[in-house]
PyMOL Python script that loads the backbone (N, CA, C, O; Angstrom):
from pymol import cmd

cmd.read_pdbstr("""\
ATOM      1  N   UNK A   1     -23.268   0.600   7.848  1.00  0.00           N
ATOM      2  CA  UNK A   1     -22.042   0.932   7.173  1.00  0.00           C
ATOM      3  C   UNK A   1     -21.391   2.156   7.822  1.00  0.00           C
ATOM      4  O   UNK A   1     -20.168   2.211   7.948  1.00  0.00           O
ATOM      5  N   UNK A   2     -22.188   3.123   8.226  1.00  0.00           N
ATOM      6  CA  UNK A   2     -21.645   4.342   8.799  1.00  0.00           C
ATOM      7  C   UNK A   2     -20.946   4.083  10.132  1.00  0.00           C
ATOM      8  O   UNK A   2     -20.133   4.896  10.572  1.00  0.00           O
ATOM      9  N   UNK A   3     -21.252   2.972  10.770  1.00  0.00           N
ATOM     10  CA  UNK A   3     -20.656   2.660  12.058  1.00  0.00           C
ATOM     11  C   UNK A   3     -19.287   2.004  11.929  1.00  0.00           C
ATOM     12  O   UNK A   3     -18.552   1.918  12.913  1.00  0.00           O
ATOM     13  N   UNK A   4     -18.935   1.543  10.739  1.00  0.00           N
ATOM     14  CA  UNK A   4     -17.632   0.916  10.539  1.00  0.00           C
ATOM     15  C   UNK A   4     -16.550   1.983  10.536  1.00  0.00           C
ATOM     16  O   UNK A   4     -16.616   2.935   9.757  1.00  0.00           O
ATOM     17  N   UNK A   5     -15.582   1.834  11.380  1.00  0.00           N
ATOM     18  CA  UNK A   5     -14.465   2.781  11.473  1.00  0.00           C
ATOM     19  C   UNK A   5     -13.192   2.061  11.022  1.00  0.00           C
ATOM     20  O   UNK A   5     -12.592   1.305  11.786  1.00  0.00           O
ATOM     21  N   UNK A   6     -12.796   2.301   9.797  1.00  0.00           N
ATOM     22  CA  UNK A   6     -11.614   1.665   9.239  1.00  0.00           C
ATOM     23  C   UNK A   6     -10.624   2.754   8.861  1.00  0.00           C
ATOM     24  O   UNK A   6     -10.970   3.708   8.164  1.00  0.00           O
ATOM     25  N   UNK A   7      -9.391   2.605   9.324  1.00  0.00           N
ATOM     26  CA  UNK A   7      -8.349   3.601   9.067  1.00  0.00           C
ATOM     27  C   UNK A   7      -7.221   2.946   8.281  1.00  0.00           C
ATOM     28  O   UNK A   7      -6.375   2.273   8.870  1.00  0.00           O
ATOM     29  N   UNK A   8      -7.190   3.129   6.954  1.00  0.00           N
ATOM     30  CA  UNK A   8      -6.159   2.499   6.131  1.00  0.00           C
ATOM     31  C   UNK A   8      -4.737   2.928   6.482  1.00  0.00           C
ATOM     32  O   UNK A   8      -3.789   2.226   6.133  1.00  0.00           O
ATOM     33  N   UNK A   9      -4.567   4.042   7.149  1.00  0.00           N
ATOM     34  CA  UNK A   9      -3.216   4.465   7.517  1.00  0.00           C
ATOM     35  C   UNK A   9      -2.670   3.654   8.694  1.00  0.00           C
ATOM     36  O   UNK A   9      -1.459   3.625   8.914  1.00  0.00           O
ATOM     37  N   UNK A  10      -3.550   2.996   9.451  1.00  0.00           N
ATOM     38  CA  UNK A  10      -3.116   2.230  10.623  1.00  0.00           C
ATOM     39  C   UNK A  10      -3.450   0.749  10.552  1.00  0.00           C
ATOM     40  O   UNK A  10      -2.942  -0.030  11.359  1.00  0.00           O
ATOM     41  N   UNK A  11      -4.298   0.338   9.599  1.00  0.00           N
ATOM     42  CA  UNK A  11      -4.790  -1.035   9.585  1.00  0.00           C
ATOM     43  C   UNK A  11      -4.560  -1.701   8.234  1.00  0.00           C
ATOM     44  O   UNK A  11      -4.577  -1.053   7.188  1.00  0.00           O
ATOM     45  N   UNK A  12      -4.344  -3.012   8.287  1.00  0.00           N
ATOM     46  CA  UNK A  12      -4.395  -3.811   7.072  1.00  0.00           C
ATOM     47  C   UNK A  12      -5.865  -3.992   6.731  1.00  0.00           C
ATOM     48  O   UNK A  12      -6.684  -4.213   7.623  1.00  0.00           O
ATOM     49  N   UNK A  13      -6.204  -3.903   5.466  1.00  0.00           N
ATOM     50  CA  UNK A  13      -7.599  -4.023   5.055  1.00  0.00           C
ATOM     51  C   UNK A  13      -7.707  -5.186   4.087  1.00  0.00           C
ATOM     52  O   UNK A  13      -7.159  -5.137   2.985  1.00  0.00           O
ATOM     53  N   UNK A  14      -8.409  -6.225   4.494  1.00  0.00           N
ATOM     54  CA  UNK A  14      -8.584  -7.388   3.651  1.00  0.00           C
ATOM     55  C   UNK A  14     -10.024  -7.840   3.641  1.00  0.00           C
ATOM     56  O   UNK A  14     -10.735  -7.710   4.637  1.00  0.00           O
ATOM     57  N   UNK A  15     -10.454  -8.374   2.505  1.00  0.00           N
ATOM     58  CA  UNK A  15     -11.840  -8.827   2.399  1.00  0.00           C
ATOM     59  C   UNK A  15     -11.936 -10.050   1.509  1.00  0.00           C
ATOM     60  O   UNK A  15     -11.387 -10.056   0.408  1.00  0.00           O
ATOM     61  N   UNK A  16     -12.624 -11.083   1.966  1.00  0.00           N
ATOM     62  CA  UNK A  16     -12.909 -12.229   1.113  1.00  0.00           C
ATOM     63  C   UNK A  16     -14.282 -12.073   0.459  1.00  0.00           C
ATOM     64  O   UNK A  16     -15.223 -11.579   1.081  1.00  0.00           O
ATOM     65  N   UNK A  17     -14.384 -12.486  -0.765  1.00  0.00           N
ATOM     66  CA  UNK A  17     -15.647 -12.580  -1.506  1.00  0.00           C
ATOM     67  C   UNK A  17     -16.514 -11.327  -1.387  1.00  0.00           C
ATOM     68  O   UNK A  17     -16.110 -10.257  -1.843  1.00  0.00           O
ATOM     69  N   UNK A  18     -17.695 -11.440  -0.782  1.00  0.00           N
ATOM     70  CA  UNK A  18     -18.623 -10.313  -0.737  1.00  0.00           C
ATOM     71  C   UNK A  18     -18.142  -9.189   0.168  1.00  0.00           C
ATOM     72  O   UNK A  18     -18.689  -8.087   0.114  1.00  0.00           O
ATOM     73  N   UNK A  19     -17.145  -9.433   0.987  1.00  0.00           N
ATOM     74  CA  UNK A  19     -16.555  -8.368   1.790  1.00  0.00           C
ATOM     75  C   UNK A  19     -15.925  -7.294   0.916  1.00  0.00           C
ATOM     76  O   UNK A  19     -15.789  -6.143   1.331  1.00  0.00           O
ATOM     77  N   UNK A  20     -15.543  -7.680  -0.297  1.00  0.00           N
ATOM     78  CA  UNK A  20     -14.993  -6.718  -1.248  1.00  0.00           C
ATOM     79  C   UNK A  20     -16.027  -5.647  -1.574  1.00  0.00           C
ATOM     80  O   UNK A  20     -15.675  -4.483  -1.765  1.00  0.00           O
ATOM     81  N   UNK A  21     -17.291  -6.029  -1.639  1.00  0.00           N
ATOM     82  CA  UNK A  21     -18.352  -5.059  -1.898  1.00  0.00           C
ATOM     83  C   UNK A  21     -18.444  -4.046  -0.760  1.00  0.00           C
ATOM     84  O   UNK A  21     -18.651  -2.859  -1.012  1.00  0.00           O
ATOM     85  N   UNK A  22     -18.295  -4.490   0.476  1.00  0.00           N
ATOM     86  CA  UNK A  22     -18.308  -3.564   1.608  1.00  0.00           C
ATOM     87  C   UNK A  22     -17.170  -2.549   1.492  1.00  0.00           C
ATOM     88  O   UNK A  22     -17.375  -1.354   1.701  1.00  0.00           O
ATOM     89  N   UNK A  23     -15.980  -3.027   1.160  1.00  0.00           N
ATOM     90  CA  UNK A  23     -14.844  -2.114   1.006  1.00  0.00           C
ATOM     91  C   UNK A  23     -15.097  -1.118  -0.118  1.00  0.00           C
ATOM     92  O   UNK A  23     -14.758   0.060  -0.002  1.00  0.00           O
ATOM     93  N   UNK A  24     -15.694  -1.598  -1.207  1.00  0.00           N
ATOM     94  CA  UNK A  24     -15.991  -0.716  -2.336  1.00  0.00           C
ATOM     95  C   UNK A  24     -17.003   0.353  -1.931  1.00  0.00           C
ATOM     96  O   UNK A  24     -16.818   1.528  -2.247  1.00  0.00           O
ATOM     97  N   UNK A  25     -18.059  -0.037  -1.244  1.00  0.00           N
ATOM     98  CA  UNK A  25     -19.095   0.915  -0.840  1.00  0.00           C
ATOM     99  C   UNK A  25     -18.598   1.912   0.197  1.00  0.00           C
ATOM    100  O   UNK A  25     -19.111   3.027   0.293  1.00  0.00           O
ATOM    101  N   UNK A  26     -17.594   1.505   0.973  1.00  0.00           N
ATOM    102  CA  UNK A  26     -17.007   2.411   1.952  1.00  0.00           C
ATOM    103  C   UNK A  26     -15.965   3.335   1.316  1.00  0.00           C
ATOM    104  O   UNK A  26     -15.430   4.224   1.980  1.00  0.00           O
ATOM    105  N   UNK A  27     -15.680   3.122   0.034  1.00  0.00           N
ATOM    106  CA  UNK A  27     -14.714   3.958  -0.661  1.00  0.00           C
ATOM    107  C   UNK A  27     -13.270   3.617  -0.351  1.00  0.00           C
ATOM    108  O   UNK A  27     -12.380   4.443  -0.557  1.00  0.00           O
ATOM    109  N   UNK A  28     -13.027   2.416   0.140  1.00  0.00           N
ATOM    110  CA  UNK A  28     -11.679   2.025   0.529  1.00  0.00           C
ATOM    111  C   UNK A  28     -10.884   1.378  -0.605  1.00  0.00           C
ATOM    112  O   UNK A  28      -9.726   1.007  -0.413  1.00  0.00           O
ATOM    113  N   UNK A  29     -11.490   1.241  -1.773  1.00  0.00           N
ATOM    114  CA  UNK A  29     -10.788   0.627  -2.898  1.00  0.00           C
ATOM    115  C   UNK A  29     -10.574   1.607  -4.042  1.00  0.00           C
ATOM    116  O   UNK A  29     -10.476   1.198  -5.199  1.00  0.00           O
ATOM    117  N   UNK A  30     -10.503   2.881  -3.735  1.00  0.00           N
ATOM    118  CA  UNK A  30     -10.273   3.878  -4.774  1.00  0.00           C
ATOM    119  C   UNK A  30      -9.008   3.544  -5.557  1.00  0.00           C
ATOM    120  O   UNK A  30      -7.921   3.475  -4.984  1.00  0.00           O
ATOM    121  N   UNK A  31      -9.145   3.342  -6.837  1.00  0.00           N
ATOM    122  CA  UNK A  31      -8.057   3.032  -7.774  1.00  0.00           C
ATOM    123  C   UNK A  31      -7.308   1.741  -7.461  1.00  0.00           C
ATOM    124  O   UNK A  31      -6.243   1.503  -8.030  1.00  0.00           O
ATOM    125  N   UNK A  32      -7.831   0.909  -6.582  1.00  0.00           N
ATOM    126  CA  UNK A  32      -7.219  -0.388  -6.291  1.00  0.00           C
ATOM    127  C   UNK A  32      -8.110  -1.469  -6.895  1.00  0.00           C
ATOM    128  O   UNK A  32      -9.268  -1.595  -6.498  1.00  0.00           O
ATOM    129  N   UNK A  33      -7.597  -2.253  -7.850  1.00  0.00           N
ATOM    130  CA  UNK A  33      -8.415  -3.350  -8.381  1.00  0.00           C
ATOM    131  C   UNK A  33      -8.643  -4.398  -7.293  1.00  0.00           C
ATOM    132  O   UNK A  33      -7.928  -4.438  -6.292  1.00  0.00           O
ATOM    133  N   UNK A  34      -9.641  -5.235  -7.504  1.00  0.00           N
ATOM    134  CA  UNK A  34     -10.009  -6.182  -6.459  1.00  0.00           C
ATOM    135  C   UNK A  34     -10.377  -7.544  -7.031  1.00  0.00           C
ATOM    136  O   UNK A  34     -10.595  -7.704  -8.232  1.00  0.00           O
ATOM    137  N   UNK A  35     -10.438  -8.510  -6.139  1.00  0.00           N
ATOM    138  CA  UNK A  35     -10.911  -9.856  -6.464  1.00  0.00           C
ATOM    139  C   UNK A  35     -12.145 -10.133  -5.615  1.00  0.00           C
ATOM    140  O   UNK A  35     -12.270  -9.632  -4.498  1.00  0.00           O
ATOM    141  N   UNK A  36     -13.042 -10.926  -6.152  1.00  0.00           N
ATOM    142  CA  UNK A  36     -14.248 -11.296  -5.421  1.00  0.00           C
ATOM    143  C   UNK A  36     -14.808 -12.566  -6.029  1.00  0.00           C
ATOM    144  O   UNK A  36     -14.237 -13.104  -6.977  1.00  0.00           O
ATOM    145  N   UNK A  37     -15.906 -13.046  -5.501  1.00  0.00           N
ATOM    146  CA  UNK A  37     -16.562 -14.227  -6.062  1.00  0.00           C
ATOM    147  C   UNK A  37     -17.420 -13.815  -7.256  1.00  0.00           C
ATOM    148  O   UNK A  37     -17.696 -12.630  -7.446  1.00  0.00           O
ATOM    149  N   UNK A  38     -17.835 -14.777  -8.045  1.00  0.00           N
ATOM    150  CA  UNK A  38     -18.585 -14.487  -9.271  1.00  0.00           C
ATOM    151  C   UNK A  38     -19.963 -13.896  -9.011  1.00  0.00           C
ATOM    152  O   UNK A  38     -20.463 -13.121  -9.826  1.00  0.00           O
ATOM    153  N   UNK A  39     -20.580 -14.243  -7.901  1.00  0.00           N
ATOM    154  CA  UNK A  39     -21.904 -13.708  -7.591  1.00  0.00           C
ATOM    155  C   UNK A  39     -21.825 -12.227  -7.231  1.00  0.00           C
ATOM    156  O   UNK A  39     -22.690 -11.447  -7.629  1.00  0.00           O
ATOM    157  N   UNK A  40     -20.806 -11.839  -6.488  1.00  0.00           N
ATOM    158  CA  UNK A  40     -20.655 -10.453  -6.033  1.00  0.00           C
ATOM    159  C   UNK A  40     -20.025  -9.558  -7.098  1.00  0.00           C
ATOM    160  O   UNK A  40     -20.165  -8.337  -7.035  1.00  0.00           O
ATOM    161  N   UNK A  41     -19.351 -10.132  -8.047  1.00  0.00           N
ATOM    162  CA  UNK A  41     -18.600  -9.376  -9.058  1.00  0.00           C
ATOM    163  C   UNK A  41     -19.392  -8.234  -9.707  1.00  0.00           C
ATOM    164  O   UNK A  41     -18.875  -7.119  -9.770  1.00  0.00           O
ATOM    165  N   UNK A  42     -20.622  -8.455 -10.193  1.00  0.00           N
ATOM    166  CA  UNK A  42     -21.342  -7.345 -10.838  1.00  0.00           C
ATOM    167  C   UNK A  42     -21.602  -6.165  -9.907  1.00  0.00           C
ATOM    168  O   UNK A  42     -21.559  -5.016 -10.347  1.00  0.00           O
ATOM    169  N   UNK A  43     -21.870  -6.424  -8.644  1.00  0.00           N
ATOM    170  CA  UNK A  43     -22.143  -5.349  -7.692  1.00  0.00           C
ATOM    171  C   UNK A  43     -20.877  -4.550  -7.392  1.00  0.00           C
ATOM    172  O   UNK A  43     -20.930  -3.328  -7.248  1.00  0.00           O
ATOM    173  N   UNK A  44     -19.745  -5.238  -7.299  1.00  0.00           N
ATOM    174  CA  UNK A  44     -18.478  -4.549  -7.059  1.00  0.00           C
ATOM    175  C   UNK A  44     -18.145  -3.665  -8.265  1.00  0.00           C
ATOM    176  O   UNK A  44     -17.667  -2.541  -8.108  1.00  0.00           O
ATOM    177  N   UNK A  45     -18.401  -4.183  -9.465  1.00  0.00           N
ATOM    178  CA  UNK A  45     -18.160  -3.395 -10.671  1.00  0.00           C
ATOM    179  C   UNK A  45     -19.090  -2.180 -10.718  1.00  0.00           C
ATOM    180  O   UNK A  45     -18.666  -1.096 -11.117  1.00  0.00           O
ATOM    181  N   UNK A  46     -20.341  -2.349 -10.318  1.00  0.00           N
ATOM    182  CA  UNK A  46     -21.281  -1.223 -10.260  1.00  0.00           C
ATOM    183  C   UNK A  46     -20.816  -0.155  -9.281  1.00  0.00           C
ATOM    184  O   UNK A  46     -21.125   1.026  -9.446  1.00  0.00           O
ATOM    185  N   UNK A  47     -20.073  -0.572  -8.266  1.00  0.00           N
ATOM    186  CA  UNK A  47     -19.548   0.376  -7.274  1.00  0.00           C
ATOM    187  C   UNK A  47     -18.312   1.104  -7.814  1.00  0.00           C
ATOM    188  O   UNK A  47     -17.729   1.941  -7.126  1.00  0.00           O
ATOM    189  N   UNK A  48     -17.918   0.776  -9.052  1.00  0.00           N
ATOM    190  CA  UNK A  48     -16.818   1.480  -9.689  1.00  0.00           C
ATOM    191  C   UNK A  48     -15.442   0.886  -9.484  1.00  0.00           C
ATOM    192  O   UNK A  48     -14.435   1.555  -9.718  1.00  0.00           O
ATOM    193  N   UNK A  49     -15.386  -0.362  -9.049  1.00  0.00           N
ATOM    194  CA  UNK A  49     -14.104  -1.021  -8.802  1.00  0.00           C
ATOM    195  C   UNK A  49     -13.812  -2.014  -9.916  1.00  0.00           C
ATOM    196  O   UNK A  49     -14.688  -2.779 -10.319  1.00  0.00           O
ATOM    197  N   UNK A  50     -12.583  -2.000 -10.411  1.00  0.00           N
ATOM    198  CA  UNK A  50     -12.157  -2.982 -11.414  1.00  0.00           C
ATOM    199  C   UNK A  50     -11.990  -4.337 -10.726  1.00  0.00           C
ATOM    200  O   UNK A  50     -11.268  -4.447  -9.735  1.00  0.00           O
ATOM    201  N   UNK A  51     -12.655  -5.361 -11.250  1.00  0.00           N
ATOM    202  CA  UNK A  51     -12.558  -6.708 -10.686  1.00  0.00           C
ATOM    203  C   UNK A  51     -11.630  -7.533 -11.574  1.00  0.00           C
ATOM    204  O   UNK A  51     -11.848  -7.661 -12.779  1.00  0.00           O
ATOM    205  N   UNK A  52     -10.604  -8.080 -10.961  1.00  0.00           N
ATOM    206  CA  UNK A  52      -9.622  -8.887 -11.673  1.00  0.00           C
ATOM    207  C   UNK A  52     -10.090 -10.329 -11.789  1.00  0.00           C
ATOM    208  O   UNK A  52     -10.838 -10.816 -10.940  1.00  0.00           O
ATOM    209  N   UNK A  53      -9.658 -11.001 -12.824  1.00  0.00           N
ATOM    210  CA  UNK A  53      -9.993 -12.413 -13.029  1.00  0.00           C
ATOM    211  C   UNK A  53      -8.888 -13.279 -12.423  1.00  0.00           C
ATOM    212  O   UNK A  53      -8.160 -13.976 -13.130  1.00  0.00           O
ATOM    213  N   UNK A  54      -8.788 -13.216 -11.115  1.00  0.00           N
ATOM    214  CA  UNK A  54      -7.807 -13.999 -10.366  1.00  0.00           C
ATOM    215  C   UNK A  54      -8.316 -14.139  -8.935  1.00  0.00           C
ATOM    216  O   UNK A  54      -9.196 -13.384  -8.525  1.00  0.00           O
ATOM    217  N   UNK A  55      -7.779 -15.093  -8.164  1.00  0.00           N
ATOM    218  CA  UNK A  55      -8.335 -15.337  -6.831  1.00  0.00           C
ATOM    219  C   UNK A  55      -7.834 -14.407  -5.729  1.00  0.00           C
ATOM    220  O   UNK A  55      -8.448 -14.336  -4.664  1.00  0.00           O
ATOM    221  N   UNK A  56      -6.730 -13.691  -5.960  1.00  0.00           N
ATOM    222  CA  UNK A  56      -6.135 -12.887  -4.887  1.00  0.00           C
ATOM    223  C   UNK A  56      -5.409 -11.686  -5.478  1.00  0.00           C
ATOM    224  O   UNK A  56      -4.769 -11.789  -6.524  1.00  0.00           O
ATOM    225  N   UNK A  57      -5.517 -10.530  -4.788  1.00  0.00           N
ATOM    226  CA  UNK A  57      -4.755  -9.351  -5.192  1.00  0.00           C
ATOM    227  C   UNK A  57      -4.465  -8.511  -3.951  1.00  0.00           C
ATOM    228  O   UNK A  57      -5.342  -8.299  -3.114  1.00  0.00           O
ATOM    229  N   UNK A  58      -3.233  -8.039  -3.845  1.00  0.00           N
ATOM    230  CA  UNK A  58      -2.858  -7.162  -2.739  1.00  0.00           C
ATOM    231  C   UNK A  58      -2.026  -6.012  -3.277  1.00  0.00           C
ATOM    232  O   UNK A  58      -1.189  -6.182  -4.164  1.00  0.00           O
ATOM    233  N   UNK A  59      -2.278  -4.840  -2.720  1.00  0.00           N
ATOM    234  CA  UNK A  59      -1.478  -3.650  -3.020  1.00  0.00           C
ATOM    235  C   UNK A  59      -1.415  -2.821  -1.749  1.00  0.00           C
ATOM    236  O   UNK A  59      -2.441  -2.416  -1.203  1.00  0.00           O
ATOM    237  N   UNK A  60      -0.209  -2.578  -1.292  1.00  0.00           N
ATOM    238  CA  UNK A  60      -0.060  -1.806  -0.056  1.00  0.00           C
ATOM    239  C   UNK A  60      -0.744  -2.495   1.108  1.00  0.00           C
ATOM    240  O   UNK A  60      -0.455  -3.653   1.410  1.00  0.00           O
ATOM    241  N   UNK A  61      -1.647  -1.787   1.759  1.00  0.00           N
ATOM    242  CA  UNK A  61      -2.359  -2.345   2.915  1.00  0.00           C
ATOM    243  C   UNK A  61      -3.730  -2.900   2.540  1.00  0.00           C
ATOM    244  O   UNK A  61      -4.534  -3.199   3.422  1.00  0.00           O
ATOM    245  N   UNK A  62      -4.010  -3.041   1.235  1.00  0.00           N
ATOM    246  CA  UNK A  62      -5.294  -3.552   0.764  1.00  0.00           C
ATOM    247  C   UNK A  62      -5.115  -4.947   0.176  1.00  0.00           C
ATOM    248  O   UNK A  62      -4.142  -5.217  -0.527  1.00  0.00           O
ATOM    249  N   UNK A  63      -6.052  -5.814   0.468  1.00  0.00           N
ATOM    250  CA  UNK A  63      -6.018  -7.174  -0.053  1.00  0.00           C
ATOM    251  C   UNK A  63      -7.450  -7.660  -0.233  1.00  0.00           C
ATOM    252  O   UNK A  63      -8.294  -7.472   0.644  1.00  0.00           O
ATOM    253  N   UNK A  64      -7.716  -8.284  -1.370  1.00  0.00           N
ATOM    254  CA  UNK A  64      -9.027  -8.896  -1.594  1.00  0.00           C
ATOM    255  C   UNK A  64      -8.817 -10.274  -2.198  1.00  0.00           C
ATOM    256  O   UNK A  64      -7.810 -10.537  -2.855  1.00  0.00           O
ATOM    257  N   UNK A  65      -9.779 -11.139  -1.965  1.00  0.00           N
ATOM    258  CA  UNK A  65      -9.686 -12.507  -2.477  1.00  0.00           C
ATOM    259  C   UNK A  65     -11.093 -13.019  -2.758  1.00  0.00           C
ATOM    260  O   UNK A  65     -12.072 -12.551  -2.177  1.00  0.00           O
ATOM    261  N   UNK A  66     -11.171 -13.984  -3.654  1.00  0.00           N
ATOM    262  CA  UNK A  66     -12.461 -14.574  -3.978  1.00  0.00           C
ATOM    263  C   UNK A  66     -12.323 -16.048  -4.279  1.00  0.00           C
ATOM    264  O   UNK A  66     -11.272 -16.500  -4.733  1.00  0.00           O
ATOM    265  N   UNK A  67     -13.365 -16.788  -4.032  1.00  0.00           N
ATOM    266  CA  UNK A  67     -13.356 -18.213  -4.313  1.00  0.00           C
ATOM    267  C   UNK A  67     -13.209 -19.044  -3.055  1.00  0.00           C
ATOM    268  O   UNK A  67     -13.202 -18.526  -1.939  1.00  0.00           O
ATOM    269  N   UNK A  68     -13.092 -20.344  -3.261  1.00  0.00           N
ATOM    270  CA  UNK A  68     -13.117 -21.283  -2.133  1.00  0.00           C
ATOM    271  C   UNK A  68     -11.902 -21.176  -1.214  1.00  0.00           C
ATOM    272  O   UNK A  68     -11.975 -21.618  -0.067  1.00  0.00           O
ATOM    273  N   UNK A  69     -10.796 -20.610  -1.671  1.00  0.00           N
ATOM    274  CA  UNK A  69      -9.612 -20.471  -0.828  1.00  0.00           C
ATOM    275  C   UNK A  69      -9.385 -19.029  -0.350  1.00  0.00           C
ATOM    276  O   UNK A  69      -8.298 -18.702   0.126  1.00  0.00           O
ATOM    277  N   UNK A  70     -10.388 -18.180  -0.472  1.00  0.00           N
ATOM    278  CA  UNK A  70     -10.238 -16.762  -0.148  1.00  0.00           C
ATOM    279  C   UNK A  70      -9.715 -16.537   1.271  1.00  0.00           C
ATOM    280  O   UNK A  70      -8.795 -15.743   1.467  1.00  0.00           O
ATOM    281  N   UNK A  71     -10.278 -17.213   2.247  1.00  0.00           N
ATOM    282  CA  UNK A  71      -9.844 -16.982   3.629  1.00  0.00           C
ATOM    283  C   UNK A  71      -8.408 -17.437   3.853  1.00  0.00           C
ATOM    284  O   UNK A  71      -7.680 -16.828   4.635  1.00  0.00           O
ATOM    285  N   UNK A  72      -7.997 -18.502   3.174  1.00  0.00           N
ATOM    286  CA  UNK A  72      -6.612 -18.956   3.301  1.00  0.00           C
ATOM    287  C   UNK A  72      -5.641 -17.944   2.685  1.00  0.00           C
ATOM    288  O   UNK A  72      -4.577 -17.687   3.249  1.00  0.00           O
ATOM    289  N   UNK A  73      -5.999 -17.373   1.538  1.00  0.00           N
ATOM    290  CA  UNK A  73      -5.155 -16.349   0.918  1.00  0.00           C
ATOM    291  C   UNK A  73      -4.990 -15.155   1.857  1.00  0.00           C
ATOM    292  O   UNK A  73      -3.885 -14.640   2.022  1.00  0.00           O
ATOM    293  N   UNK A  74      -6.083 -14.719   2.467  1.00  0.00           N
ATOM    294  CA  UNK A  74      -6.014 -13.590   3.390  1.00  0.00           C
ATOM    295  C   UNK A  74      -5.155 -13.920   4.612  1.00  0.00           C
ATOM    296  O   UNK A  74      -4.374 -13.085   5.068  1.00  0.00           O
ATOM    297  N   UNK A  75      -5.297 -15.118   5.131  1.00  0.00           N
ATOM    298  CA  UNK A  75      -4.523 -15.520   6.312  1.00  0.00           C
ATOM    299  C   UNK A  75      -3.022 -15.515   6.016  1.00  0.00           C
ATOM    300  O   UNK A  75      -2.228 -15.044   6.830  1.00  0.00           O
ATOM    301  N   UNK A  76      -2.641 -16.032   4.867  1.00  0.00           N
ATOM    302  CA  UNK A  76      -1.219 -16.064   4.502  1.00  0.00           C
ATOM    303  C   UNK A  76      -0.706 -14.648   4.278  1.00  0.00           C
ATOM    304  O   UNK A  76       0.428 -14.346   4.651  1.00  0.00           O
ATOM    305  N   UNK A  77      -1.507 -13.773   3.680  1.00  0.00           N
ATOM    306  CA  UNK A  77      -1.102 -12.399   3.437  1.00  0.00           C
ATOM    307  C   UNK A  77      -0.848 -11.663   4.752  1.00  0.00           C
ATOM    308  O   UNK A  77       0.113 -10.901   4.858  1.00  0.00           O
ATOM    309  N   UNK A  78      -1.688 -11.881   5.739  1.00  0.00           N
ATOM    310  CA  UNK A  78      -1.547 -11.217   7.035  1.00  0.00           C
ATOM    311  C   UNK A  78      -0.288 -11.703   7.753  1.00  0.00           C
ATOM    312  O   UNK A  78       0.420 -10.907   8.371  1.00  0.00           O
ATOM    313  N   UNK A  79      -0.010 -12.985   7.674  1.00  0.00           N
ATOM    314  CA  UNK A  79       1.152 -13.564   8.370  1.00  0.00           C
ATOM    315  C   UNK A  79       2.456 -13.179   7.684  1.00  0.00           C
ATOM    316  O   UNK A  79       3.478 -12.984   8.343  1.00  0.00           O
ATOM    317  N   UNK A  80       2.416 -13.072   6.363  1.00  0.00           N
ATOM    318  CA  UNK A  80       3.653 -12.826   5.600  1.00  0.00           C
ATOM    319  C   UNK A  80       4.197 -11.476   5.777  1.00  0.00           C
ATOM    320  O   UNK A  80       5.229 -11.145   5.193  1.00  0.00           O
TER     321      UNK A  80
END
""", "prot")
cmd.dss("prot")
cmd.show_as("cartoon", "prot")
cmd.util.cbc("prot")
cmd.orient("prot")
């Protein structure tokens, strides 16, 4: 985890399913609610992130998605 270099001021940050947990543990979801899959949801909540009951959420340069269409939601968000 310490080797990941993510700069929210220069990069779009998106995560499908369990990737949301990585963003939470890296502190990149401060005050940003998130979406994830049902299996990962309790761990994301333990990390202090509000998990929404929906498949996709984006705010600013942050985007998270969960479920079978998560990667498609992220792809459309990046292109749009």
